[in-house]
C-alpha positions in Angstrom: 122.9 59.0 85.9 124.3 57.6 89.2 128.0 58.2 89.9 130.1 55.5 91.7 132.3 56.9 94.4 133.7 53.7 95.9 137.3 54.7 96.5 139.7 52.4 98.4 137.1 50.1 99.9 135.7 49.3 96.4 139.2 48.5 95.2 139.7 46.0 98.0 136.3 44.4 97.4 137.1 44.2 93.6 140.5 42.6 94.3 139.0 40.1 96.7 136.3 39.2 94.2 138.9 38.7 91.4 141.0 36.5 93.7 138.0 34.3 94.3 137.2 34.1 90.6 140.8 33.3 89.7 141.2 30.7 92.4 143.9 32.5 94.4 144.9 31.0 97.7 146.0 27.6 98.7 145.0 24.9 96.3 145.2 21.1 96.7 147.3 19.6 93.9 145.8 16.2 93.0 147.3 14.1 90.2 146.7 11.0 88.2 148.5 7.8 89.2 151.5 6.5 87.3 151.7 2.7 86.4 154.4 1.1 88.5 154.5 3.8 91.2 153.3 3.5 94.8 151.2 6.7 95.0 150.1 8.5 98.2 146.4 9.3 98.6 145.7 13.1 98.8 141.9 12.8 99.1 140.3 12.6 102.6 139.1 9.1 101.6 139.2 7.1 98.5 136.9 4.0 97.9 138.5 0.8 96.7 136.1 -1.2 94.5 136.0 -4.7 93.0 135.8 -3.1 89.5 135.4 0.4 88.1 132.0 1.7 89.5 131.8 -1.8 91.2 131.0 -2.9 94.7 132.8 -1.1 97.6 135.4 -3.3 99.4 137.2 -0.8 101.6 138.5 2.8 102.0 142.0 4.3 101.7 142.5 7.4 103.8 144.7 10.5 103.2 148.4 9.5 103.5 147.8 5.8 102.8 149.3 4.4 99.6 148.2 2.6 96.4 150.5 0.8 94.0 149.1 1.5 90.5 149.4 -1.6 88.3 147.2 -0.6 85.4 144.8 2.2 84.3 141.5 2.3 82.4 139.1 5.2 81.6 139.7 7.3 84.7 140.3 4.3 87.0 143.5 2.8 88.4 143.9 -0.9 89.4 146.5 -2.0 91.9 147.3 -2.9 95.5 145.8 -0.9 98.3 148.1 -0.7 101.3 146.9 0.4 104.7 143.7 -1.0 106.2 142.8 -2.9 103.1 145.9 -4.8 101.9 144.4 -6.2 98.7 144.0 -5.4 95.0 141.2 -3.4 93.7 140.1 -0.3 91.6 140.2 3.3 92.7 139.1 6.5 90.9 142.2 8.0 89.3 143.2 11.6 90.0 143.3 11.6 93.8 147.0 11.2 94.4 149.6 13.7 95.6 
């Protein structure tokens, strides 16, 4: 029967593997929008659509803002500030 003699190196590899599995390290904290709040986009880019899963009408970029006016099934409706400056739908859950 083989005998494992890993020592310190094996412990480091095991700890590193556990950290990866447990999600250790910096994590981006995305959150759902709140009705009546002007939220900041955390995603790199966020498509603004005419309706949920509808036609694309523009893109909000990280740091730009969106005023959430209502929500429906994972989508938020409101006013997209920045380059768009009009109302539309965005996928909820990509705000800081």
